[in-house]
C-alpha positions in Angstrom: 0.0 0.0 0.0 2.8 2.4 -0.8 0.5 4.2 -3.3 -1.8 5.4 -0.6 0.3 8.3 0.7 1.0 9.4 -2.9 -2.7 9.4 -3.7 -3.4 11.4 -0.6 -0.7 13.9 -1.5 -2.0 14.1 -5.0 -5.6 14.7 -3.8 -4.4 17.4 -1.4 -2.4 19.1 -4.1 -5.5 18.9 -6.4 -7.7 20.3 -3.6 -5.3 23.2 -3.1 -5.2 23.9 -6.8 -9.0 23.8 -7.1 -9.3 26.2 -4.1 -6.8 28.5 -5.8 -8.8 28.4 -9.0 -12.0 29.2 -7.2 -10.3 32.3 -5.6 -9.0 33.4 -9.0 -12.4 32.9 -10.6 -14.1 35.0 -7.8 -11.5 37.7 -8.3 -12.0 37.8 -12.0 -15.8 37.8 -11.6 -15.5 40.9 -9.3 -13.0 42.6 -11.7 -15.3 41.9 -14.7 -18.3 43.4 -12.8 -16.2 46.5 -12.0 -15.0 46.8 -15.6 -18.5 46.4 -17.0 -19.8 49.2 -14.6 -16.9 51.5 -15.7 -17.6 50.7 -19.4 -21.3 51.6 -18.9 -20.3 54.9 -17.2 -17.8 55.8 -19.9 -20.3 55.0 -22.6 -22.9 57.3 -20.9 -20.2 60.0 -20.6 -19.3 59.6 -24.3 -22.9 59.8 -25.4 -23.3 63.0 -23.4 -20.2 64.5 -24.9 -21.4 63.6 -28.4 -24.7 65.4 -27.7 -22.9 68.4 -26.3 -20.6 68.5 -29.4 -23.6 68.3 -31.7 -25.4 71.1 -29.9 -22.2 73.3 -29.9 -21.8 72.6 -33.6 -25.4 73.8 -34.3 -24.8 77.0 -32.2 -21.5 77.8 -34.0 -23.1 77.2 -37.4 -26.0 79.4 -36.4 -23.6 82.2 -35.3 -21.7 81.9 -38.6 -24.9 82.3 -40.6 -25.9 85.3 -38.5 -22.5 86.9 -39.1 -22.9 86.3 -42.8 -26.3 87.9 -42.8 -24.9 90.9 -40.8 -21.9 91.2 -43.1 -24.1 91.0 -46.2 -26.4 93.7 -44.8 -23.4 96.1 -44.2 
């Protein structure tokens, strides 16, 4: 029965490795959750910036048109 201690050592090593993998998976799950939340926030910020940019473009184009009208009237 000299195989028995080796089997127990192998099982213990496997148990330790499985526990380590469980910890790594839990960490990655938390990190993924955090990254998804950050991505959602950044996407919302990007969308707001794009709306602001579009609104600013409309205002600038309107000002340019008004300046052209004023210049033409002079």
